N, C-alpha and C positions, 0 to 999 in steps of 0.2 A: 506183885501188884504194880511195881514200877514198870515192868516189861509191858503190861497191858496198857498202861497210861502212855508209854512211849509209842507203842504200836498205834493207838488211837490218835495220838498227836500227829504222827507221820501221815496217816490216812487223811486226816482233816486238812493237813498242809497240802497234800496232793490235790484234793478237791478244790481248795482255795487257789492253788496255782493254776489249775485248769480254768477256773472261773474268774481269773484276774481280768477285770473288764472296766471298772469305773475309772481308774487312773489313766488307762490308755485312751479313754474317751475324753477325759478332762484336759489332758495335755496333748492337744492335737498335733503339736509340732514334733512329738516323739514318734519314731518309726517302729513302735512296738506293735506287733501283730500276733495276738494271742489266739489260742483255739476258740475261746468264747467270742472274741471279737470277730473272728472269721465266720463263726456260725451266725452271729447277729447280723453282720453285713450281708451274708448270703441269703438269709431268710427275709430280712426287711429291706434290703437294698441300700446302696450308698447314695443313690440319687432318687429323685422323685419318680422317675420313669419306672414302669412296671417290668421292663425287660431285665432289670438287674436282680429280680427276685427268683430264687431257686429253692423251693421248699425241700425237694428231695436231697439235694446236696447238703443243706443245713441239717436235715434229720440224720444223714449219714455221719456228719461231723459230730453231732451230739451223741450218737451211738458209739462212735469211736472214742470219744472222751470218756464215756461211761465204761467201756471195755478196758481202757487204760487204767482207770481208777480201781476197777475190780481186780485186774492183774496185779497191781501194786499191793492191794489189800491181801490177795492170796499169797504173794511172795512174803509179805510181812508175817502173815499167820504161820507160814512154814519156817521162816528164819528165826522169828522171836517166839519161842515156846513159852506159854503161860504156865506158871506153877499152879498146880491144882490144890489150892488150899480151901478148906471149908471154913466159912466164917460163922 
């Protein structure tokens, strides 16, 4: 049971790490450029001008983040075997 909880916690931490967005926006003086921030700025632009908007690149970044989380989840499922207990 502990192994399943650990595996779930690591997967949730990975998704939270990919989505680290709010603090990098709040503290604008920090040079943190996270995958979610890249996706947001690519999709909605950093300026008012419409030339900075690129929906295709943002969609590709979002798919890449999803693939990374799925790969981490698959590695964890393979590395941390769950004991098959019936409750």
